C-alpha positions in Angstrom: 116.4 45.7 55.4 118.7 46.6 58.2 119.2 44.3 61.2 119.9 46.0 64.5 121.7 44.4 67.4 121.9 45.4 71.0 124.0 44.2 73.9 122.1 43.2 77.0 123.9 41.3 79.7 127.1 41.3 77.6 125.7 39.2 74.7 124.6 40.7 71.4 120.9 40.0 70.5 119.1 40.6 67.3 116.2 43.0 67.4 113.4 41.8 65.2 112.7 45.1 63.5 112.6 46.1 59.8 113.8 49.6 59.1 113.0 51.1 55.7 115.6 53.5 54.5 114.9 55.6 51.5 117.5 55.3 48.9 118.0 57.6 46.0 120.0 56.3 43.0 121.1 58.5 40.2 122.8 57.0 37.1 124.4 59.5 34.8 126.2 59.0 31.6 128.1 61.5 29.6 129.6 61.5 26.2 132.3 64.0 25.1 130.9 66.4 22.5 133.4 65.3 19.9 132.5 61.6 20.1 129.5 60.2 18.3 127.2 58.3 20.6 127.1 55.2 18.3 130.2 54.4 16.3 129.6 53.4 12.7 131.7 52.2 9.8 131.4 55.7 8.3 133.5 57.1 11.2 136.4 54.9 10.3 136.4 54.0 6.6 138.0 57.3 5.5 140.7 56.8 8.2 142.2 53.6 6.8 146.0 54.0 6.5 146.1 56.6 9.3 147.5 56.3 12.8 145.7 56.1 16.2 147.6 56.7 19.4 147.1 54.5 22.5 148.8 55.1 25.9 150.4 52.1 27.5 153.1 51.7 30.1 153.8 55.4 30.4 154.3 55.9 26.7 152.3 56.2 23.5 152.0 53.6 20.8 150.8 54.2 17.2 148.4 51.7 15.7 147.7 52.0 12.0 144.2 51.3 10.9 144.7 48.8 8.0 141.1 47.8 7.3 137.5 48.8 8.0 134.9 46.4 6.6 131.1 46.0 6.9 130.0 42.6 8.2 126.8 40.7 7.3 123.8 41.9 9.3 122.8 39.2 11.8 119.9 41.0 13.6 117.3 43.7 13.2 119.4 46.3 14.8 119.7 49.6 13.0 123.5 49.6 13.2 125.4 47.6 10.6 128.1 45.5 12.2 131.7 46.1 11.1 135.3 45.1 11.9 138.4 47.2 12.2 142.0 45.9 11.9 145.0 47.7 13.2 148.7 46.9 13.2 151.1 48.1 15.9 154.7 47.6 16.9 156.0 44.2 18.0 156.6 45.4 21.5 154.9 46.0 23.8 151.9 43.9 22.7 148.6 45.3 24.0 146.6 42.8 26.0 143.0 42.0 25.0 140.7 44.6 26.5 139.4 48.1 26.2 141.9 50.7 25.1 141.4 54.4 24.6 142.5 55.4 21.0 143.1 58.9 19.9 142.9 60.3 16.4 143.1 64.0 15.4 139.8 64.0 13.5 137.8 61.4 15.4 138.9 62.4 18.9 139.1 59.8 21.7 137.3 56.5 21.5 137.4 53.4 23.8 137.7 50.2 21.7 137.8 46.6 22.7 141.0 45.3 20.9 142.0 41.7 20.5 145.5 40.7 19.4 145.0 38.3 16.5 148.5 37.6 15.3 151.9 39.0 14.4 154.1 39.1 11.3 157.0 41.2 10.0 154.9 44.4 10.2 154.1 44.0 13.9 151.1 42.8 16.0 147.7 42.8 14.4 144.6 43.7 16.4 140.9 43.4 15.7 137.9 45.3 16.9 134.4 44.1 16.1 131.3 46.4 16.4 128.0 44.6 16.4 
């Protein structure tokens, strides 16, 4: 609904009219050809020990995939839940959030990473898919 106003005698007045405006809404999604529409454990389990690259602060960091594990199923969904663990350099630490990871065989994938600790190897990150 759109409210129209007019000025008569210098003061704005509300005109009591409803104007219907046709609206067309188009939602499009696109996935790159090299990215599977639903990520599964099988896309990652053969990549354990390999590096993924993430761009941060005008440079690239390498994160090593250290673990890819199936989690117990908790719903009737077709996809099995799984968790990925990465380790990266001590600095800079990536903030919790969505990061675009690149891998030569997998391509680019946006993953929600959570820093879960640090040790002498660097900062550990976790990504849960459920």
